[in-house]
C-alpha positions as protocol buffer text, in pm:
chain_id: "A"
residue {
  index: 1
  type: MET
  ca { x: 0 y: 0 z: 0 }
}
residue {
  index: 2
  type: ILE
  ca { x: 124 y: 351 z: -82 }
}
residue {
  index: 3
  type: ASP
  ca { x: 119 y: 663 z: 133 }
}
residue {
  index: 4
  type: LEU
  ca { x: -200 y: 849 z: 44 }
}
residue {
  index: 5
  type: SER
  ca { x: -473 y: 1068 z: 179 }
}
residue {
  index: 6
  type: THR
  ca { x: -833 y: 1117 z: 74 }
}
residue {
  index: 7
  type: ARG
  ca { x: -1034 y: 1438 z: 98 }
}
residue {
  index: 8
  type: LEU
  ca { x: -1306 y: 1642 z: -64 }
}
residue {
  index: 9
  type: ALA
  ca { x: -1191 y: 1797 z: -391 }
}
residue {
  index: 10
  type: LYS
  ca { x: -1089 y: 2161 z: -414 }
}
residue {
  index: 11
  type: ALA
  ca { x: -1096 y: 2396 z: -713 }
}
residue {
  index: 12
  type: GLY
  ca { x: -729 y: 2331 z: -790 }
}
residue {
  index: 13
  type: ASP
  ca { x: -796 y: 1957 z: -823 }
}
residue {
  index: 14
  type: LEU
  ca { x: -1052 y: 1988 z: -1099 }
}
residue {
  index: 15
  type: PRO
  ca { x: -817 y: 1999 z: -1401 }
}
residue {
  index: 16
  type: ASP
  ca { x: -659 y: 1668 z: -1292 }
}
residue {
  index: 17
  type: VAL
  ca { x: -1000 y: 1518 z: -1216 }
}
residue {
  index: 18
  type: LEU
  ca { x: -1125 y: 1628 z: -1559 }
}
residue {
  index: 19
  type: ALA
  ca { x: -842 y: 1434 z: -1723 }
}
residue {
  index: 20
  type: MET
  ca { x: -935 y: 1126 z: -1517 }
}
residue {
  index: 21
  type: VAL
  ca { x: -1305 y: 1162 z: -1608 }
}
residue {
  index: 22
  type: HIS
  ca { x: -1205 y: 1163 z: -1975 }
}
residue {
  index: 23
  type: ALA
  ca { x: -978 y: 860 z: -1920 }
}
residue {
  index: 24
  type: LEU
  ca { x: -1261 y: 667 z: -1752 }
}
residue {
  index: 25
  type: ALA
  ca { x: -1497 y: 749 z: -2038 }
}
residue {
  index: 26
  type: ALA
  ca { x: -1240 y: 636 z: -2293 }
}
residue {
  index: 27
  type: HIS
  ca { x: -1192 y: 310 z: -2101 }
}
residue {
  index: 28
  type: HIS
  ca { x: -1564 y: 244 z: -2150 }
}
residue {
  index: 29
  type: GLY
  ca { x: -1552 y: 341 z: -2518 }
}
residue {
  index: 30
  type: ASP
  ca { x: -1722 y: 676 z: -2462 }
}
residue {
  index: 31
  type: ALA
  ca { x: -1612 y: 1020 z: -2575 }
}
residue {
  index: 32
  type: ALA
  ca { x: -1643 y: 1247 z: -2271 }
}
residue {
  index: 33
  type: THR
  ca { x: -1777 y: 1594 z: -2344 }
}
residue {
  index: 34
  type: THR
  ca { x: -1764 y: 1736 z: -1991 }
}
residue {
  index: 35
  type: THR
  ca { x: -1558 y: 2049 z: -1941 }
}
residue {
  index: 36
  type: LEU
  ca { x: -1384 y: 2220 z: -1653 }
}
residue {
  index: 37
  type: THR
  ca { x: -1676 y: 2463 z: -1639 }
}
residue {
  index: 38
  type: ASP
  ca { x: -1916 y: 2168 z: -1601 }
}
residue {
  index: 39
  type: LEU
  ca { x: -1709 y: 2024 z: -1314 }
}
residue {
  index: 40
  type: GLU
  ca { x: -1689 y: 2360 z: -1139 }
}
residue {
  index: 41
  type: ARG
  ca { x: -2067 y: 2400 z: -1167 }
}
residue {
  index: 42
  type: ASP
  ca { x: -2139 y: 2048 z: -1039 }
}
residue {
  index: 43
  type: VAL
  ca { x: -1880 y: 2037 z: -759 }
}
residue {
  index: 44
  type: LEU
  ca { x: -1826 y: 2391 z: -634 }
}
residue {
  index: 45
  type: HIS
  ca { x: -2111 y: 2629 z: -714 }
}
residue {
  index: 46
  type: GLY
  ca { x: -2440 y: 2685 z: -536 }
}
residue {
  index: 47
  type: THR
  ca { x: -2577 y: 2355 z: -415 }
}
residue {
  index: 48
  type: PRO
  ca { x: -2326 y: 2098 z: -542 }
}
residue {
  index: 49
  type: TRP
  ca { x: -2478 y: 1831 z: -765 }
}
residue {
  index: 50
  type: ILE
  ca { x: -2207 y: 1577 z: -680 }
}
residue {
  index: 51
  type: THR
  ca { x: -1960 y: 1519 z: -401 }
}
residue {
  index: 52
  type: LEU
  ca { x: -1611 y: 1463 z: -534 }
}
residue {
  index: 53
  type: ILE
  ca { x: -1355 y: 1279 z: -321 }
}
residue {
  index: 54
  type: VAL
  ca { x: -993 y: 1260 z: -435 }
}
residue {
  index: 55
  type: ALA
  ca { x: -704 y: 1035 z: -339 }
}
residue {
  index: 56
  type: GLU
  ca { x: -368 y: 1206 z: -324 }
}
residue {
  index: 57
  type: GLY
  ca { x: -18 y: 1065 z: -300 }
}
residue {
  index: 58
  type: GLN
  ca { x: 330 y: 1213 z: -317 }
}
residue {
  index: 59
  type: GLU
  ca { x: 307 y: 1243 z: -695 }
}
residue {
  index: 60
  type: GLY
  ca { x: -33 y: 1418 z: -693 }
}
residue {
  index: 61
  type: LEU
  ca { x: -387 y: 1296 z: -745 }
}
residue {
  index: 62
  type: LEU
  ca { x: -418 y: 921 z: -791 }
}
residue {
  index: 63
  type: GLY
  ca { x: -793 y: 879 z: -831 }
}
residue {
  index: 64
  type: TYR
  ca { x: -1138 y: 1004 z: -749 }
}
residue {
  index: 65
  type: ALA
  ca { x: -1487 y: 899 z: -648 }
}
residue {
  index: 66
  type: ALA
  ca { x: -1793 y: 1098 z: -756 }
}
residue {
  index: 67
  type: LEU
  ca { x: -2096 y: 1059 z: -530 }
}
residue {
  index: 68
  type: CYS
  ca { x: -2459 y: 1140 z: -611 }
}
residue {
  index: 69
  type: PRO
  ca { x: -2735 y: 1156 z: -349 }
}
residue {
  index: 70
  type: LEU
  ca { x: -3027 y: 914 z: -356 }
}
residue {
  index: 71
  type: VAL
  ca { x: -3350 y: 915 z: -160 }
}
residue {
  index: 72
  type: GLN
  ca { x: -3641 y: 686 z: -86 }
}
residue {
  index: 73
  type: LEU
  ca { x: -3880 y: 952 z: 35 }
}
residue {
  index: 74
  type: GLN
  ca { x: -4154 y: 708 z: 132 }
}
residue {
  index: 75
  type: PHE
  ca { x: -3914 y: 543 z: 381 }
}
residue {
  index: 76
  type: GLY
  ca { x: -3730 y: 856 z: 492 }
}
residue {
  index: 77
  type: ALA
  ca { x: -3411 y: 692 z: 370 }
}
residue {
  index: 78
  type: ARG
  ca { x: -3109 y: 874 z: 233 }
}
residue {
  index: 79
  type: GLY
  ca { x: -2844 y: 704 z: 27 }
}
residue {
  index: 80
  type: MET
  ca { x: -2540 y: 782 z: -181 }
}
residue {
  index: 81
  type: ASP
  ca { x: -2443 y: 635 z: -517 }
}
residue {
  index: 82
  type: ILE
  ca { x: -2080 y: 601 z: -621 }
}
residue {
  index: 83
  type: HIS
  ca { x: -2135 y: 731 z: -973 }
}
residue {
  index: 84
  type: HIS
  ca { x: -1767 y: 715 z: -1072 }
}
residue {
  index: 85
  type: LEU
  ca { x: -1466 y: 542 z: -922 }
}
residue {
  index: 86
  type: PHE
  ca { x: -1131 y: 582 z: -1097 }
}
residue {
  index: 87
  type: VAL
  ca { x: -769 y: 511 z: -1009 }
}
residue {
  index: 88
  type: LYS
  ca { x: -477 y: 594 z: -1238 }
}
residue {
  index: 89
  type: LYS
  ca { x: -303 y: 288 z: -1385 }
}
residue {
  index: 90
  type: SER
  ca { x: 19 y: 369 z: -1201 }
}
residue {
  index: 91
  type: ALA
  ca { x: -160 y: 348 z: -865 }
}
residue {
  index: 92
  type: ARG
  ca { x: -380 y: 44 z: -919 }
}
residue {
  index: 93
  type: GLY
  ca { x: -349 y: -259 z: -693 }
}
residue {
  index: 94
  type: GLN
  ca { x: -225 y: -48 z: -403 }
}
residue {
  index: 95
  type: GLY
  ca { x: -543 y: 11 z: -204 }
}
residue {
  index: 96
  type: VAL
  ca { x: -641 y: 348 z: -355 }
}
residue {
  index: 97
  type: ALA
  ca { x: -991 y: 239 z: -463 }
}
residue {
  index: 98
  type: ARG
  ca { x: -1051 y: 73 z: -127 }
}
residue {
  index: 99
  type: ARG
  ca { x: -953 y: 396 z: 48 }
}
residue {
  index: 100
  type: LEU
  ca { x: -1180 y: 604 z: -179 }
}
residue {
  index: 101
  type: ILE
  ca { x: -1473 y: 371 z: -105 }
}
residue {
  index: 102
  type: THR
  ca { x: -1409 y: 384 z: 270 }
}
residue {
  index: 103
  type: THR
  ca { x: -1396 y: 764 z: 260 }
}
residue {
  index: 104
  type: ALA
  ca { x: -1715 y: 772 z: 52 }
}
residue {
  index: 105
  type: MET
  ca { x: -1892 y: 550 z: 305 }
}
residue {
  index: 106
  type: ASP
  ca { x: -1772 y: 760 z: 599 }
}
residue {
  index: 107
  type: HIS
  ca { x: -1882 y: 1082 z: 426 }
}
residue {
  index: 108
  type: SER
  ca { x: -2222 y: 930 z: 343 }
}
residue {
  index: 109
  type: GLN
  ca { x: -2277 y: 821 z: 703 }
}
residue {
  index: 110
  type: LEU
  ca { x: -2201 y: 1177 z: 823 }
}
residue {
  index: 111
  type: LEU
  ca { x: -2484 y: 1293 z: 594 }
}
residue {
  index: 112
  type: GLY
  ca { x: -2725 y: 1044 z: 749 }
}
residue {
  index: 113
  type: CYS
  ca { x: -2722 y: 792 z: 466 }
}
residue {
  index: 114
  type: ARG
  ca { x: -2816 y: 434 z: 536 }
}
């Protein structure tokens, strides 16, 4: 396992995250059309549409998880969907995804998700 930390994304992280979003889309055979402006809108402005968690090591960002809220109103139940999970090839197999998922679960529990 490598030395890494996870945290909520900041404005300065978004260019690196954008490159990873495009890499994930390409992996699935899609052509990503999202822009830095789209990410800023969805992560930083007003009421954020997604929660973005990043994993960071000595060489910079290693991966990200994008979370979207869910609800079952009839049961009063909140949830959180891991919409994207991505780890750079150079960091795979070293526990980065596991750490992103753990951080996502902890964050979701703080928001009252089941």
